[in-house]
N, C-alpha and C positions, 0 to 999 in steps of 0.2 A: 404594497403592504410594508409598513415601517418595521424596522428591526426591533425585536424585543429587547428592552433595556435590562441591564444586570441590576437586580434589586438588592442583592446581598452585598452591602458595602464592607462587610468584614473581609471580603476578598476571597476567602477559601472556606468552605464548609468542610473542615478537615476530616470530619467523621463520615461524610457522605462520599465514599470512594468505592471503586469497583475492586473486586478481588484481584484482578490483574495488576492493580496499582500497589498492592501490598507486597512487602518483602517476602522472599521464600522462607519457609519455617525451618530455619537451621537452629543449631544450638545457641548461636549468638543472638538470634531473634528472640528466643524464649528467655534467655538471660536478661536481655534488655527489657523485656516485658516485666520480668520479676523485679528488676531494679526500679522501673517506673511505679509498679504497685507499692513497693517498699517506700518510695518517696511520697506517694500519695497518702500513705498511712503514717508517715513520720510527723510527730507533733510539731517539731520546730519548723519544718517545711510548711505544714498547714497553717500554722500561726502567722508565718511571714507572708504567705499568699493572702490570707484573710485581711491582714493589715494593709497590704498593697491594694486589694480590692476595695477596702473601705476608703482609702485615700482617693482611688479612682472615682468612687461614688461622690465624694466631696467635690472633686474637680468637675464632674459631669453636672453637678447641681449648681455650679458657679461659685463654690466656696474656695477658700484658700487652704490647700493641702499642706501637710507638714513635710518639708523637704529642705535639704541644704541648698545654699545658693550655688549657682553654676560655678562661681570662682572657688568656693570651698571644695566642691566635688572634684573639680579639675585638679586642685592642689593635692588632695589626698590620693587620687588615682595616679597622678603623675609621679608622686613620690613612690608609690607602690610599683608601678610599671618600670620606671627608669632605674630603680634599684636592681632589677632583674635583667633588663634588656636595654639594648640601644634602639632608639626609635628614629626612623627617617620619615619625614613628612614632605610630600611633593604636591605642589599646586594648591596649597590651602586657600589661596586667594579666590579660588573658584567656588568656595562654599558660599551659598546665598546668605545674605545678611538678615533675612526675615524668615517667615514661616516656610518650611520645606519638609520634604520627606527625604531623609538620608538613607539610601539603599546600598548596602554593601554585600559582598560575597562573605561566606562564613566558613571558617576552617577550625576554629577552636572556641571554647567557651570564654576565653579571655578577650575575644574580639570586641564586645561592647565596651569593656573597661578600657581597652587600648584606645579606641576611638574617642571616648569621652575624656581621656587624659590629655588629648592633644588639640581638640577643637576649642574655639573661643567659648567662654562661659555664657555668652549671649549671642544669638538666641539660645534658649535653654532647650536641650533635646531630651525627650522622654524615651526610655527604652521600651520598645514594644516587642514582647517575645513570650515564648513558652514558659509558663509559670514554674513548673517543676525543674526545668533546666536552669532557670535563673537562680533558684533558691536551693539547688541540690547540695551545695557545699557550704560548710560553716563560714568560710571566708567571704563567700558571695553574700550570704545573709547579713554578715556584719557590715559590709560595705553598703549594700542596698538598703538595709534598715536605717542606716545612718543618713545616706544620701537621698533616698526617696526617688521620685521621678520615674516610676515604673508603671507600665500598663501590662499587667500579667494576663496571658491568654491561657485559660484552662482547657485542655483538649486531650483526647486520647491519642497516644502515639500510634503510628502505623504498625509497629511491632506488637502492640497490645491488640489492635484490631485484627491482625493476622492470627493471633492466638485464639481470639473469639471465633473467627470464621472457621478455623480448622477444627475447633471443638464442636462446632455445629454440624460438621460433615463427618464425624466419626472418630476424631482423636480423643478417646476417652481419657487418656493420660493427661490431657489438658483441661479437662472439665472443671476441676477445682480452681485452677488458675484463672480460667476464663470467667467463672462465676464471681471470683473475688474482684477481678478487674471491673466487671459490670456493676458490682456493688459499691466499690470504693473509689473508682476513678471517674471524675466528672467528664461528661461528653463535650462540654463547651458549647452546646447548642441552645442554651437558655436564651430566649428572645430578650428577656429583661437585661441580661448581661451584655448581649450584643448591642442593644440600644444604649446602654451605659458607656460602652466602649466608643461607639459612634459619637455620642454626646461629648465625651471627654476629649476626643480628638478634635472635634469642632471647636471646643473651648481653647485647646492648645493652639490651634491655628489662629483663632481670633485674637489671642494674646501675643501673636507674632512670634510664637515658638515653633518647635518642630518635633518630629518623631524619628527615632532611629530604629530601623528594622533590617532583617536579612532576607533578601529577595528569594533565596533558595528554599527557605522554610525549614532547613535542616543543615547539619554540618556537611560540608563537602569532603570528599575523600582524597583529592589530589590537589597540590599546589598548581595554580594556573588554569584549573578546570572548573567550570560551573556545573552544578548538579541541576540538570534541566528536566522538565520545564520549570521556569520560575513561577513562584506564587503570584497571584494577582493583586494581593493586598496593597502593595506599594503604589501601583498605578491607579487603583480604584480610589484610594484615599486622596491621591494627588489630583486626579481628575475631578472628583466631587468638590474639592475645596479650591481648585484652581491655583494650586501652589506648585512650584518646581520640584522635580526629583533630582537630588544630588547623588550621582553614582560614585561609589568609593571602592577601590580595589585594595584588598588586604593581602600582603605578601609576606610569607615566612612564618606564619603562626601555626601551621599544621604540626610541626615538630619543634618543640622548644628546648632550649638549653641556656644556661647562664651566659649572659653577655651577647646573645644572638641579636643581629640586626633585624628588626621588623619594619616593614615599609607600609605606609598609608599613602595611597595615591588618589587624589581627587580628580574627577572628570568634570567636563563642562555641564552645567545644569541642563536638564531636559524640561522644556516647557510645552504644555499642551493647553488647548482651549478648555475652559471650565465646562463641566457637564454634570448637572445635578443627577441625571440618570444615565450614566455611561452605557453605551451599547457594547455588544461583544466586539464589534469592529474597532471601536475606539480603544477598548482595553487591549485588544490584540496588537494594534498599531503601537500603543505606548509600551507594551510589554516587550515587543520586538526591539524597539529603540533602546530600552533599558538593557536588554540582553547584549546587544551589540556594544553599548557603551561600557558595560562591565568587562566583556571579553577584551576590549581594546586596552583596558587598564591593567590586565593581568599579563605576566610574562608568558611567552609562547613555549619556552624550553627552560623551565625552572630547574636549577641544580642546587641541591643542598650544599652549603659550605662544607669543606673538608676540615679536618683537624679535631682537636679535643672538644668534646661536648659535655661540659661539666653539668652534673645534676639533670641529665637528659630524662631519665626515667622518673625521677622524683618530680620534676616540674610538670611533665606531661600528665602524670597521674594526679597531681594536686590540682592542676588548673583545668582539667577536663570535667 
C-alpha cells in the first residue's frame, strides 16, 4: 500500500492543533492573546494586511504587483540596520543564485529586515510570515508598505487558541475574550486564501525568485537553540517546486543594543528530488536535514558580550 501524500502545501494547518500543543494558560499567555486581538482590530494593521493580500492576489493571477526593486529595498534596510548594529555575514556565496526557499532560525522581529539588508537584490526574496507580527509596529508598516514583497499569513496564534479552549472547559473569566477572538481574528483556513498563497509562491519560483521564512514558525527563546519541532512549510514548498532550501543561522539578535554585532551565517543549500505530492516520509527526511543544517550553523555555547549595552531596553521594546 502506497504512503498517503501530504495534500496541504501550506505546510501547517496552524489552527488544527491538539490541546497538548498549546501553551499553558499563564498571565503572559492571556496578555499575548489580548495583544493579538488588539492588533487584529487595529485599523492601520488591518489596512496594511489587506493591501499586502491584494498584492498577493495580483501576483497569484500573474500580474505585476507594486513593490520596490530589490536594490532599493536593500539600500533602505541596510541604512536602517547598519545605523544601529554591526553586521557580520559569513559564507554568502552559498546562497543559491536562482529560485530557493531561504529558511532561518528566528530570534527577533528584526530578523527578516536584517536578512534582506544583506543578501543580493536578485533573486528577489518575498517575506513569508505571520501577518499581524509583520505589521504590528508603525516602523514595520512604513518599511513594508514602501518595499512590498510580503506574503502575509493570517492565522490565530496558539495563545489565542489556548484562551478559546480553556473558555470552552469552564474558564468563565475568559468567555468574553475568547468570543472576541473567534469573532475578530481570522482563522487562516480559507481554502481560497491557501490556494492564492500556493499560486503566488509558484509564480515567485517561476520568476526565478525566492521566499524567506522562519522554520520554527515562532520566535525562539534562546540563542543557539531551535524551537522544535520545525514547521513543515519550508520543506513542502521546496519539495513541490523542486527548489533548494538555503539554511541560514542568525546569531545575536535575541537581545539587542546599539552597536551590537549580529551574525548571518549561510549553510550549504539542501537539494531534494521534486515531488508534486510529497509523502510524509519525504517531508520528514527533508525536515530532519534542515534541522541538522540549522543546528550546525548556530553556536553551541553562545555568550552575550559583556560591557555597556546602550539603549538595550529601548531597542528591544521598539524592535519586538
